[in-house]
mmCIF file of the N, C-alpha and C atoms, coordinates in Angstrom:
data_MODEL
# 
_entry.id   MODEL 
# 
loop_
_atom_site.group_PDB 
_atom_site.id 
_atom_site.type_symbol 
_atom_site.label_atom_id 
_atom_site.label_alt_id 
_atom_site.label_comp_id 
_atom_site.label_asym_id 
_atom_site.label_entity_id 
_atom_site.label_seq_id 
_atom_site.pdbx_PDB_ins_code 
_atom_site.Cartn_x 
_atom_site.Cartn_y 
_atom_site.Cartn_z 
_atom_site.occupancy 
_atom_site.B_iso_or_equiv 
_atom_site.pdbx_formal_charge 
_atom_site.auth_seq_id 
_atom_site.auth_comp_id 
_atom_site.auth_asym_id 
_atom_site.auth_atom_id 
_atom_site.pdbx_PDB_model_num 
ATOM 1   N N  . MET A 1 1  ? -8.523 -13.420 -24.531 1.00 0.00 ? 1  MET A N  1 
ATOM 2   C CA . MET A 1 1  ? -8.287 -12.648 -25.731 1.00 0.00 ? 1  MET A CA 1 
ATOM 3   C C  . MET A 1 1  ? -6.978 -11.863 -25.589 1.00 0.00 ? 1  MET A C  1 
ATOM 4   N N  . ALA A 1 2  ? -6.915 -10.698 -26.217 1.00 0.00 ? 2  ALA A N  1 
ATOM 5   C CA . ALA A 1 2  ? -5.681 -9.917  -26.211 1.00 0.00 ? 2  ALA A CA 1 
ATOM 6   C C  . ALA A 1 2  ? -5.493 -9.222  -24.867 1.00 0.00 ? 2  ALA A C  1 
ATOM 7   N N  . LYS A 1 3  ? -4.247 -9.194  -24.423 1.00 0.00 ? 3  LYS A N  1 
ATOM 8   C CA . LYS A 1 3  ? -3.942 -8.524  -23.161 1.00 0.00 ? 3  LYS A CA 1 
ATOM 9   C C  . LYS A 1 3  ? -3.611 -7.066  -23.433 1.00 0.00 ? 3  LYS A C  1 
ATOM 10  N N  . GLY A 1 4  ? -3.185 -6.346  -22.415 1.00 0.00 ? 4  GLY A N  1 
ATOM 11  C CA . GLY A 1 4  ? -2.918 -4.923  -22.545 1.00 0.00 ? 4  GLY A CA 1 
ATOM 12  C C  . GLY A 1 4  ? -1.806 -4.590  -23.523 1.00 0.00 ? 4  GLY A C  1 
ATOM 13  N N  . LYS A 1 5  ? -0.689 -5.326  -23.444 1.00 0.00 ? 5  LYS A N  1 
ATOM 14  C CA . LYS A 1 5  ? 0.424  -5.026  -24.338 1.00 0.00 ? 5  LYS A CA 1 
ATOM 15  C C  . LYS A 1 5  ? 0.477  -6.054  -25.455 1.00 0.00 ? 5  LYS A C  1 
ATOM 16  N N  . ASP A 1 6  ? 0.838  -5.585  -26.648 1.00 0.00 ? 6  ASP A N  1 
ATOM 17  C CA . ASP A 1 6  ? 0.964  -6.497  -27.774 1.00 0.00 ? 6  ASP A CA 1 
ATOM 18  C C  . ASP A 1 6  ? 2.204  -7.359  -27.605 1.00 0.00 ? 6  ASP A C  1 
ATOM 19  N N  . VAL A 1 7  ? 2.116  -8.602  -28.052 1.00 0.00 ? 7  VAL A N  1 
ATOM 20  C CA . VAL A 1 7  ? 3.250  -9.512  -27.956 1.00 0.00 ? 7  VAL A CA 1 
ATOM 21  C C  . VAL A 1 7  ? 4.259  -9.192  -29.053 1.00 0.00 ? 7  VAL A C  1 
ATOM 22  N N  . ARG A 1 8  ? 3.787  -8.946  -30.272 1.00 0.00 ? 8  ARG A N  1 
ATOM 23  C CA . ARG A 1 8  ? 4.680  -8.640  -31.386 1.00 0.00 ? 8  ARG A CA 1 
ATOM 24  C C  . ARG A 1 8  ? 4.789  -7.123  -31.536 1.00 0.00 ? 8  ARG A C  1 
ATOM 25  N N  . VAL A 1 9  ? 6.025  -6.632  -31.614 1.00 0.00 ? 9  VAL A N  1 
ATOM 26  C CA . VAL A 1 9  ? 6.254  -5.195  -31.747 1.00 0.00 ? 9  VAL A CA 1 
ATOM 27  C C  . VAL A 1 9  ? 7.124  -4.922  -32.966 1.00 0.00 ? 9  VAL A C  1 
ATOM 28  N N  . ARG A 1 10 ? 6.944  -3.750  -33.556 1.00 0.00 ? 10 ARG A N  1 
ATOM 29  C CA . ARG A 1 10 ? 7.765  -3.331  -34.694 1.00 0.00 ? 10 ARG A CA 1 
ATOM 30  C C  . ARG A 1 10 ? 9.078  -2.773  -34.178 1.00 0.00 ? 10 ARG A C  1 
ATOM 31  N N  . VAL A 1 11 ? 10.178 -3.145  -34.826 1.00 0.00 ? 11 VAL A N  1 
ATOM 32  C CA . VAL A 1 11 ? 11.491 -2.640  -34.460 1.00 0.00 ? 11 VAL A CA 1 
ATOM 33  C C  . VAL A 1 11 ? 12.191 -2.132  -35.717 1.00 0.00 ? 11 VAL A C  1 
ATOM 34  N N  . ILE A 1 12 ? 13.089 -1.181  -35.526 1.00 0.00 ? 12 ILE A N  1 
ATOM 35  C CA . ILE A 1 12 ? 13.877 -0.623  -36.615 1.00 0.00 ? 12 ILE A CA 1 
ATOM 36  C C  . ILE A 1 12 ? 15.317 -1.082  -36.444 1.00 0.00 ? 12 ILE A C  1 
ATOM 37  N N  . LEU A 1 13 ? 15.880 -1.663  -37.499 1.00 0.00 ? 13 LEU A N  1 
ATOM 38  C CA . LEU A 1 13 ? 17.263 -2.122  -37.492 1.00 0.00 ? 13 LEU A CA 1 
ATOM 39  C C  . LEU A 1 13 ? 18.103 -1.153  -38.303 1.00 0.00 ? 13 LEU A C  1 
ATOM 40  N N  . GLU A 1 14 ? 19.226 -0.720  -37.731 1.00 0.00 ? 14 GLU A N  1 
ATOM 41  C CA . GLU A 1 14 ? 20.096 0.254   -38.395 1.00 0.00 ? 14 GLU A CA 1 
ATOM 42  C C  . GLU A 1 14 ? 21.498 -0.317  -38.525 1.00 0.00 ? 14 GLU A C  1 
ATOM 43  N N  . CYS A 1 15 ? 22.161 -0.024  -39.625 1.00 0.00 ? 15 CYS A N  1 
ATOM 44  C CA . CYS A 1 15 ? 23.513 -0.519  -39.877 1.00 0.00 ? 15 CYS A CA 1 
ATOM 45  C C  . CYS A 1 15 ? 24.472 0.078   -38.847 1.00 0.00 ? 15 CYS A C  1 
ATOM 46  N N  . THR A 1 16 ? 25.209 -0.787  -38.153 1.00 0.00 ? 16 THR A N  1 
ATOM 47  C CA . THR A 1 16 ? 26.111 -0.304  -37.109 1.00 0.00 ? 16 THR A CA 1 
ATOM 48  C C  . THR A 1 16 ? 27.389 0.282   -37.690 1.00 0.00 ? 16 THR A C  1 
ATOM 49  N N  . SER A 1 17 ? 27.863 -0.232  -38.829 1.00 0.00 ? 17 SER A N  1 
ATOM 50  C CA . SER A 1 17 ? 29.106 0.305   -39.397 1.00 0.00 ? 17 SER A CA 1 
ATOM 51  C C  . SER A 1 17 ? 28.877 1.681   -40.009 1.00 0.00 ? 17 SER A C  1 
ATOM 52  N N  . CYS A 1 18 ? 27.726 1.939   -40.603 1.00 0.00 ? 18 CYS A N  1 
ATOM 53  C CA . CYS A 1 18 ? 27.416 3.268   -41.139 1.00 0.00 ? 18 CYS A CA 1 
ATOM 54  C C  . CYS A 1 18 ? 27.264 4.278   -40.003 1.00 0.00 ? 18 CYS A C  1 
ATOM 55  N N  . ALA A 1 19 ? 26.630 3.847   -38.913 1.00 0.00 ? 19 ALA A N  1 
ATOM 56  C CA . ALA A 1 19 ? 26.402 4.751   -37.782 1.00 0.00 ? 19 ALA A CA 1 
ATOM 57  C C  . ALA A 1 19 ? 27.715 5.097   -37.087 1.00 0.00 ? 19 ALA A C  1 
ATOM 58  N N  . GLN A 1 20 ? 28.670 4.152   -37.015 1.00 0.00 ? 20 GLN A N  1 
ATOM 59  C CA . GLN A 1 20 ? 29.951 4.408   -36.351 1.00 0.00 ? 20 GLN A CA 1 
ATOM 60  C C  . GLN A 1 20 ? 30.854 5.284   -37.206 1.00 0.00 ? 20 GLN A C  1 
ATOM 61  N N  . ASN A 1 21 ? 30.910 4.996   -38.496 1.00 0.00 ? 21 ASN A N  1 
ATOM 62  C CA . ASN A 1 21 ? 31.832 5.708   -39.387 1.00 0.00 ? 21 ASN A CA 1 
ATOM 63  C C  . ASN A 1 21 ? 31.245 6.992   -39.944 1.00 0.00 ? 21 ASN A C  1 
ATOM 64  N N  . GLY A 1 22 ? 30.057 7.358   -39.544 1.00 0.00 ? 22 GLY A N  1 
ATOM 65  C CA . GLY A 1 22 ? 29.396 8.499   -40.149 1.00 0.00 ? 22 GLY A CA 1 
ATOM 66  C C  . GLY A 1 22 ? 28.800 8.051   -41.473 1.00 0.00 ? 22 GLY A C  1 
ATOM 67  N N  . VAL A 1 23 ? 28.459 8.988   -42.306 1.00 0.00 ? 23 VAL A N  1 
ATOM 68  C CA . VAL A 1 23 ? 27.871 8.617   -43.588 1.00 0.00 ? 23 VAL A CA 1 
ATOM 69  C C  . VAL A 1 23 ? 28.964 8.418   -44.625 1.00 0.00 ? 23 VAL A C  1 
ATOM 70  N N  . ASN A 1 24 ? 28.688 7.540   -45.558 1.00 0.00 ? 24 ASN A N  1 
ATOM 71  C CA . ASN A 1 24 ? 29.615 7.274   -46.647 1.00 0.00 ? 24 ASN A CA 1 
ATOM 72  C C  . ASN A 1 24 ? 29.699 8.524   -47.527 1.00 0.00 ? 24 ASN A C  1 
ATOM 73  N N  . LYS A 1 25 ? 30.885 8.886   -47.956 1.00 0.00 ? 25 LYS A N  1 
ATOM 74  C CA . LYS A 1 25 ? 31.061 10.124  -48.720 1.00 0.00 ? 25 LYS A CA 1 
ATOM 75  C C  . LYS A 1 25 ? 30.433 10.036  -50.110 1.00 0.00 ? 25 LYS A C  1 
ATOM 76  N N  . LYS A 1 26 ? 30.493 8.854   -50.733 1.00 0.00 ? 26 LYS A N  1 
ATOM 77  C CA . LYS A 1 26 ? 29.950 8.715   -52.083 1.00 0.00 ? 26 LYS A CA 1 
ATOM 78  C C  . LYS A 1 26 ? 28.432 8.602   -52.070 1.00 0.00 ? 26 LYS A C  1 
ATOM 79  N N  . LEU A 1 27 ? 27.899 7.807   -51.152 1.00 0.00 ? 27 LEU A N  1 
ATOM 80  C CA . LEU A 1 27 ? 26.456 7.615   -51.052 1.00 0.00 ? 27 LEU A CA 1 
ATOM 81  C C  . LEU A 1 27 ? 25.996 7.986   -49.650 1.00 0.00 ? 27 LEU A C  1 
ATOM 82  N N  . PRO A 1 28 ? 25.512 9.205   -49.433 1.00 0.00 ? 28 PRO A N  1 
ATOM 83  C CA . PRO A 1 28 ? 25.102 9.593   -48.087 1.00 0.00 ? 28 PRO A CA 1 
ATOM 84  C C  . PRO A 1 28 ? 23.827 8.867   -47.665 1.00 0.00 ? 28 PRO A C  1 
ATOM 85  N N  . GLY A 1 29 ? 23.849 8.330   -46.460 1.00 0.00 ? 29 GLY A N  1 
ATOM 86  C CA . GLY A 1 29 ? 22.669 7.652   -45.931 1.00 0.00 ? 29 GLY A CA 1 
ATOM 87  C C  . GLY A 1 29 ? 23.043 6.547   -44.978 1.00 0.00 ? 29 GLY A C  1 
ATOM 88  N N  . ILE A 1 30 ? 22.058 6.061   -44.254 1.00 0.00 ? 30 ILE A N  1 
ATOM 89  C CA . ILE A 1 30 ? 22.241 4.956   -43.324 1.00 0.00 ? 30 ILE A CA 1 
ATOM 90  C C  . ILE A 1 30 ? 21.174 3.921   -43.645 1.00 0.00 ? 30 ILE A C  1 
ATOM 91  N N  . SER A 1 31 ? 21.607 2.663   -43.781 1.00 0.00 ? 31 SER A N  1 
ATOM 92  C CA . SER A 1 31 ? 20.700 1.576   -44.121 1.00 0.00 ? 31 SER A CA 1 
ATOM 93  C C  . SER A 1 31 ? 19.820 1.246   -42.921 1.00 0.00 ? 31 SER A C  1 
ATOM 94  N N  . ARG A 1 32 ? 18.501 1.142   -43.154 1.00 0.00 ? 32 ARG A N  1 
ATOM 95  C CA . ARG A 1 32 ? 17.561 0.794   -42.095 1.00 0.00 ? 32 ARG A CA 1 
ATOM 96  C C  . ARG A 1 32 ? 16.553 -0.216  -42.614 1.00 0.00 ? 32 ARG A C  1 
ATOM 97  N N  . TYR A 1 33 ? 16.175 -1.135  -41.756 1.00 0.00 ? 33 TYR A N  1 
ATOM 98  C CA . TYR A 1 33 ? 15.146 -2.126  -42.043 1.00 0.00 ? 33 TYR A CA 1 
ATOM 99  C C  . TYR A 1 33 ? 14.098 -2.065  -40.946 1.00 0.00 ? 33 TYR A C  1 
ATOM 100 N N  . ILE A 1 34 ? 12.842 -2.382  -41.295 1.00 0.00 ? 34 ILE A N  1 
ATOM 101 C CA . ILE A 1 34 ? 11.758 -2.460  -40.319 1.00 0.00 ? 34 ILE A CA 1 
ATOM 102 C C  . ILE A 1 34 ? 11.301 -3.912  -40.273 1.00 0.00 ? 34 ILE A C  1 
ATOM 103 N N  . THR A 1 35 ? 11.193 -4.479  -39.079 1.00 0.00 ? 35 THR A N  1 
ATOM 104 C CA . THR A 1 35 ? 10.771 -5.863  -38.901 1.00 0.00 ? 35 THR A CA 1 
ATOM 105 C C  . THR A 1 35 ? 9.984  -5.977  -37.606 1.00 0.00 ? 35 THR A C  1 
ATOM 106 N N  . GLN A 1 36 ? 9.571  -7.191  -37.275 1.00 0.00 ? 36 GLN A N  1 
ATOM 107 C CA . GLN A 1 36 ? 8.825  -7.439  -36.043 1.00 0.00 ? 36 GLN A CA 1 
ATOM 108 C C  . GLN A 1 36 ? 9.569  -8.454  -35.207 1.00 0.00 ? 36 GLN A C  1 
ATOM 109 N N  . LYS A 1 37 ? 9.358  -8.380  -33.892 1.00 0.00 ? 37 LYS A N  1 
ATOM 110 C CA . LYS A 1 37 ? 9.910  -9.398  -33.002 1.00 0.00 ? 37 LYS A CA 1 
ATOM 111 C C  . LYS A 1 37 ? 8.886  -9.719  -31.930 1.00 0.00 ? 37 LYS A C  1 
ATOM 112 N N  . ASN A 1 38 ? 9.005  -10.920 -31.374 1.00 0.00 ? 38 ASN A N  1 
ATOM 113 C CA . ASN A 1 38 ? 8.138  -11.345 -30.296 1.00 0.00 ? 38 ASN A CA 1 
ATOM 114 C C  . ASN A 1 38 ? 8.764  -10.884 -28.983 1.00 0.00 ? 38 ASN A C  1 
ATOM 115 N N  . ARG A 1 39 ? 8.057  -10.075 -28.249 1.00 0.00 ? 39 ARG A N  1 
ATOM 116 C CA . ARG A 1 39 ? 8.580  -9.482  -27.020 1.00 0.00 ? 39 ARG A CA 1 
ATOM 117 C C  . ARG A 1 39 ? 8.888  -10.530 -25.944 1.00 0.00 ? 39 ARG A C  1 
ATOM 118 N N  . HIS A 1 40 ? 8.091  -11.598 -25.880 1.00 0.00 ? 40 HIS A N  1 
ATOM 119 C CA . HIS A 1 40 ? 8.299  -12.623 -24.854 1.00 0.00 ? 40 HIS A CA 1 
ATOM 120 C C  . HIS A 1 40 ? 9.493  -13.516 -25.177 1.00 0.00 ? 40 HIS A C  1 
ATOM 121 N N  . ASN A 1 41 ? 9.681  -13.885 -26.446 1.00 0.00 ? 41 ASN A N  1 
ATOM 122 C CA . ASN A 1 41 ? 10.774 -14.772 -26.827 1.00 0.00 ? 41 ASN A CA 1 
ATOM 123 C C  . ASN A 1 41 ? 12.110 -14.041 -26.928 1.00 0.00 ? 41 ASN A C  1 
ATOM 124 N N  . THR A 1 42 ? 12.096 -12.752 -27.307 1.00 0.00 ? 42 THR A N  1 
ATOM 125 C CA . THR A 1 42 ? 13.320 -11.984 -27.502 1.00 0.00 ? 42 THR A CA 1 
ATOM 126 C C  . THR A 1 42 ? 13.240 -10.674 -26.726 1.00 0.00 ? 42 THR A C  1 
ATOM 127 N N  . PRO A 1 43 ? 13.461 -10.698 -25.419 1.00 0.00 ? 43 PRO A N  1 
ATOM 128 C CA . PRO A 1 43 ? 13.358 -9.455  -24.651 1.00 0.00 ? 43 PRO A CA 1 
ATOM 129 C C  . PRO A 1 43 ? 14.548 -8.515  -24.871 1.00 0.00 ? 43 PRO A C  1 
ATOM 130 N N  . ASN A 1 44 ? 15.708 -9.050  -25.303 1.00 0.00 ? 44 ASN A N  1 
ATOM 131 C CA . ASN A 1 44 ? 16.895 -8.223  -25.533 1.00 0.00 ? 44 ASN A CA 1 
ATOM 132 C C  . ASN A 1 44 ? 16.828 -7.554  -26.903 1.00 0.00 ? 44 ASN A C  1 
ATOM 133 N N  . ARG A 1 45 ? 17.779 -6.669  -27.136 1.00 0.00 ? 45 ARG A N  1 
ATOM 134 C CA . ARG A 1 45 ? 17.844 -6.012  -28.435 1.00 0.00 ? 45 ARG A CA 1 
ATOM 135 C C  . ARG A 1 45 ? 18.230 -7.005  -29.521 1.00 0.00 ? 45 ARG A C  1 
ATOM 136 N N  . LEU A 1 46 ? 17.716 -6.784  -30.715 1.00 0.00 ? 46 LEU A N  1 
ATOM 137 C CA . LEU A 1 46 ? 17.897 -7.693  -31.832 1.00 0.00 ? 46 LEU A CA 1 
ATOM 138 C C  . LEU A 1 46 ? 19.075 -7.233  -32.689 1.00 0.00 ? 46 LEU A C  1 
ATOM 139 N N  . ASP A 1 47 ? 19.950 -8.168  -33.101 1.00 0.00 ? 47 ASP A N  1 
ATOM 140 C CA . ASP A 1 47 ? 21.061 -7.900  -34.009 1.00 0.00 ? 47 ASP A CA 1 
ATOM 141 C C  . ASP A 1 47 ? 21.029 -8.930  -35.123 1.00 0.00 ? 47 ASP A C  1 
ATOM 142 N N  . LEU A 1 48 ? 20.913 -8.469  -36.372 1.00 0.00 ? 48 LEU A N  1 
ATOM 143 C CA . LEU A 1 48 ? 20.857 -9.369  -37.523 1.00 0.00 ? 48 LEU A CA 1 
ATOM 144 C C  . LEU A 1 48 ? 21.857 -8.923  -38.581 1.00 0.00 ? 48 LEU A C  1 
ATOM 145 N N  . ARG A 1 49 ? 22.375 -9.896  -39.339 1.00 0.00 ? 49 ARG A N  1 
ATOM 146 C CA . ARG A 1 49 ? 23.234 -9.577  -40.479 1.00 0.00 ? 49 ARG A CA 1 
ATOM 147 C C  . ARG A 1 49 ? 22.341 -9.324  -41.685 1.00 0.00 ? 49 ARG A C  1 
ATOM 148 N N  . LYS A 1 50 ? 22.372 -8.088  -42.200 1.00 0.00 ? 50 LYS A N  1 
ATOM 149 C CA . LYS A 1 50 ? 21.568 -7.707  -43.354 1.00 0.00 ? 50 LYS A CA 1 
ATOM 150 C C  . LYS A 1 50 ? 22.478 -7.005  -44.352 1.00 0.00 ? 50 LYS A C  1 
ATOM 151 N N  . PHE A 1 51 ? 22.005 -6.835  -45.583 1.00 0.00 ? 51 PHE A N  1 
ATOM 152 C CA . PHE A 1 51 ? 22.792 -6.170  -46.608 1.00 0.00 ? 51 PHE A CA 1 
ATOM 153 C C  . PHE A 1 51 ? 22.631 -4.658  -46.487 1.00 0.00 ? 51 PHE A C  1 
ATOM 154 N N  . CYS A 1 52 ? 23.753 -3.949  -46.435 1.00 0.00 ? 52 CYS A N  1 
ATOM 155 C CA . CYS A 1 52 ? 23.739 -2.490  -46.396 1.00 0.00 ? 52 CYS A CA 1 
ATOM 156 C C  . CYS A 1 52 ? 24.105 -1.992  -47.790 1.00 0.00 ? 52 CYS A C  1 
ATOM 157 N N  . ARG A 1 53 ? 23.210 -1.266  -48.410 1.00 0.00 ? 53 ARG A N  1 
ATOM 158 C CA . ARG A 1 53 ? 23.479 -0.808  -49.776 1.00 0.00 ? 53 ARG A CA 1 
ATOM 159 C C  . ARG A 1 53 ? 24.479 0.335   -49.815 1.00 0.00 ? 53 ARG A C  1 
ATOM 160 N N  . TYR A 1 54 ? 24.708 0.994   -48.699 1.00 0.00 ? 54 TYR A N  1 
ATOM 161 C CA . TYR A 1 54 ? 25.680 2.081   -48.661 1.00 0.00 ? 54 TYR A CA 1 
ATOM 162 C C  . TYR A 1 54 ? 27.099 1.555   -48.447 1.00 0.00 ? 54 TYR A C  1 
ATOM 163 N N  . CYS A 1 55 ? 27.243 0.515   -47.630 1.00 0.00 ? 55 CYS A N  1 
ATOM 164 C CA . CYS A 1 55 ? 28.550 -0.134  -47.438 1.00 0.00 ? 55 CYS A CA 1 
ATOM 165 C C  . CYS A 1 55 ? 28.824 -1.145  -48.552 1.00 0.00 ? 55 CYS A C  1 
ATOM 166 N N  . ARG A 1 56 ? 27.768 -1.570  -49.227 1.00 0.00 ? 56 ARG A N  1 
ATOM 167 C CA . ARG A 1 56 ? 27.819 -2.585  -50.283 1.00 0.00 ? 56 ARG A CA 1 
ATOM 168 C C  . ARG A 1 56 ? 28.331 -3.934  -49.786 1.00 0.00 ? 56 ARG A C  1 
ATOM 169 N N  . LYS A 1 57 ? 27.929 -4.320  -48.576 1.00 0.00 ? 57 LYS A N  1 
ATOM 170 C CA . LYS A 1 57 ? 28.269 -5.630  -48.025 1.00 0.00 ? 57 LYS A CA 1 
ATOM 171 C C  . LYS A 1 57 ? 27.309 -5.963  -46.900 1.00 0.00 ? 57 LYS A C  1 
ATOM 172 N N  . HIS A 1 58 ? 27.354 -7.217  -46.445 1.00 0.00 ? 58 HIS A N  1 
ATOM 173 C CA . HIS A 1 58 ? 26.525 -7.648  -45.325 1.00 0.00 ? 58 HIS A CA 1 
ATOM 174 C C  . HIS A 1 58 ? 27.173 -7.176  -44.022 1.00 0.00 ? 58 HIS A C  1 
ATOM 175 N N  . THR A 1 59 ? 26.400 -6.457  -43.217 1.00 0.00 ? 59 THR A N  1 
ATOM 176 C CA . THR A 1 59 ? 26.890 -5.942  -41.944 1.00 0.00 ? 59 THR A CA 1 
ATOM 177 C C  . THR A 1 59 ? 25.860 -6.244  -40.864 1.00 0.00 ? 59 THR A C  1 
ATOM 178 N N  . ILE A 1 60 ? 26.243 -5.996  -39.631 1.00 0.00 ? 60 ILE A N  1 
ATOM 179 C CA . ILE A 1 60 ? 25.320 -6.216  -38.512 1.00 0.00 ? 60 ILE A CA 1 
ATOM 180 C C  . ILE A 1 60 ? 24.428 -4.991  -38.358 1.00 0.00 ? 60 ILE A C  1 
ATOM 181 N N  . HIS A 1 61 ? 23.134 -5.246  -38.348 1.00 0.00 ? 61 HIS A N  1 
ATOM 182 C CA . HIS A 1 61 ? 22.137 -4.201  -38.135 1.00 0.00 ? 61 HIS A CA 1 
ATOM 183 C C  . HIS A 1 61 ? 21.566 -4.399  -36.735 1.00 0.00 ? 61 HIS A C  1 
ATOM 184 N N  . GLY A 1 62 ? 21.604 -3.361  -35.924 1.00 0.00 ? 62 GLY A N  1 
ATOM 185 C CA . GLY A 1 62 ? 21.134 -3.435  -34.554 1.00 0.00 ? 62 GLY A CA 1 
ATOM 186 C C  . GLY A 1 62 ? 19.838 -2.672  -34.353 1.00 0.00 ? 62 GLY A C  1 
ATOM 187 N N  . GLU A 1 63 ? 19.104 -3.087  -33.353 1.00 0.00 ? 63 GLU A N  1 
ATOM 188 C CA . GLU A 1 63 ? 17.815 -2.452  -33.036 1.00 0.00 ? 63 GLU A CA 1 
ATOM 189 C C  . GLU A 1 63 ? 18.057 -1.070  -32.419 1.00 0.00 ? 63 GLU A C  1 
ATOM 190 N N  . ILE A 1 64 ? 17.286 -0.078  -32.858 1.00 0.00 ? 64 ILE A N  1 
ATOM 191 C CA . ILE A 1 64 ? 17.378 1.276   -32.312 1.00 0.00 ? 64 ILE A CA 1 
ATOM 192 C C  . ILE A 1 64 ? 16.042 1.682   -31.730 1.00 0.00 ? 64 ILE A C  1 
ATOM 193 N N  . LYS A 1 65 ? 16.040 2.752   -30.963 1.00 0.00 ? 65 LYS A N  1 
ATOM 194 C CA . LYS A 1 65 ? 14.788 3.278   -30.423 1.00 0.00 ? 65 LYS A CA 1 
ATOM 195 C C  . LYS A 1 65 ? 14.026 4.000   -31.499 1.00 0.00 ? 65 LYS A C  1 
ATOM 196 N N  . LYS A 1 66 ? 12.706 4.061   -31.336 1.00 0.00 ? 66 LYS A N  1 
ATOM 197 C CA . LYS A 1 66 ? 11.861 4.759   -32.319 1.00 0.00 ? 66 LYS A CA 1 
ATOM 198 C C  . LYS A 1 66 ? 11.893 6.243   -32.094 1.00 0.00 ? 66 LYS A C  1 
# 
């Protein structure tokens, strides 16, 4: 049955360009997405191209700590 640790974990993805440049002056905020990953198949941090509504373009969203 199930072992001690769950295989699938929830991760938070944050826009890297918003985090580097600070917040956008016109629209304050940082784009974040919540998704799941398989811990055994993807042990490294996850980086995906997602749409950032504050930058108004597709940017790389990286996994952050909870």
